[in-house]
C-alpha positions in Angstrom: -14.9 -20.1 3.3 -11.6 -19.2 2.6 -10.7 -15.4 1.1 -9.5 -16.2 -2.5 -6.7 -13.4 -3.1 -7.8 -11.2 -6.0 -5.3 -10.6 -8.8 -2.4 -8.2 -7.7 -2.8 -5.5 -10.7 -3.4 -2.3 -11.0 -4.1 -0.5 -14.4 -0.5 0.9 -14.6 1.3 -2.1 -13.3 1.4 -5.1 -10.9 1.5 -4.2 -7.2 5.4 -4.8 -6.7 5.9 -5.1 -2.8 6.0 -3.6 0.3 8.5 -0.6 -0.5 6.7 0.7 -3.6 5.6 4.1 -3.2 2.1 5.3 -5.0 1.0 8.6 -5.8 -2.9 9.3 -5.9 -4.3 11.9 -8.3 -4.5 14.2 -5.4 -0.7 14.0 -4.7 -0.8 12.1 -1.6 1.9 9.5 -1.2 1.3 6.1 0.0 2.2 2.4 0.3 -0.3 -0.6 -0.3 -1.0 -2.5 3.3 0.1 -6.4 2.8 -1.0 -9.4 5.0 0.0 -12.8 5.3 -3.6 -14.2 6.3 -2.2 -17.2 8.1 0.1 -18.4 4.8 3.9 -17.4 4.1 3.0 -15.5 1.4 2.1 -11.7 1.6 -1.2 -10.4 -0.3 -2.5 -6.9 -0.6 -5.3 -6.0 1.8 -8.2 -5.7 -0.6 -12.5 -5.3 0.0 -14.4 -7.1 -2.2 -15.2 -4.1 -4.3 -11.3 -4.3 -5.2 -10.1 -1.2 -3.4 -7.0 -1.7 -1.5 -6.3 -0.8 1.9 -3.3 1.8 1.8 -1.1 3.7 4.5 0.1 7.4 3.8 3.2 8.4 3.9 4.5 11.7 6.0 5.2 14.9 4.1 8.8 13.9 3.9 8.1 10.4 2.3 9.1 8.7 5.4 6.9 6.1 7.4 5.1 7.5 10.6 7.0 6.4 13.5 4.4 4.5 15.2 1.7 2.2 13.8 -0.9 4.3 15.2 0.4 7.5 13.7 -0.3 6.1 10.2 -3.4 7.5 8.2 -5.2 4.7 6.2 -8.0 4.5 3.8 -9.6 2.1 1.2 -8.7 3.7 -2.4 -9.7 2.4 -5.9 -6.7 0.5 -7.1 -6.8 2.1 -10.7 -5.9 5.4 -8.5 -2.2 4.0 -7.5 0.5 5.1 -9.8 3.9 3.5 -8.8 6.5 6.5 -8.4 9.3 5.1 -6.3 10.8 3.0 -3.4 10.7 3.6 -0.1 14.0 4.4 1.4 14.2 2.7 4.9 17.6 4.3 5.8 15.7 7.6 6.0 13.3 6.5 8.4 12.6 8.2 11.5 13.4 6.2 15.0 
């Protein structure tokens, strides 16, 4: 059985790309986690309920320095409000 990708849309517009920043109703900012699932195309990581796997940005809107430092959670797609783009030049190293 192959996982068919679900439509990449949220109520306020399409999931853009890995650099789109979204704001949740509680004010936290995040990016959607994408995976290639063994292909050349990236797809947002979703579970069967449609919830998306998101990664929360640090308080200064940068990516945490290490993979294990990311806080992640499943959120309903309709909670995502696109509010900007991730500025990779500002990232901590």
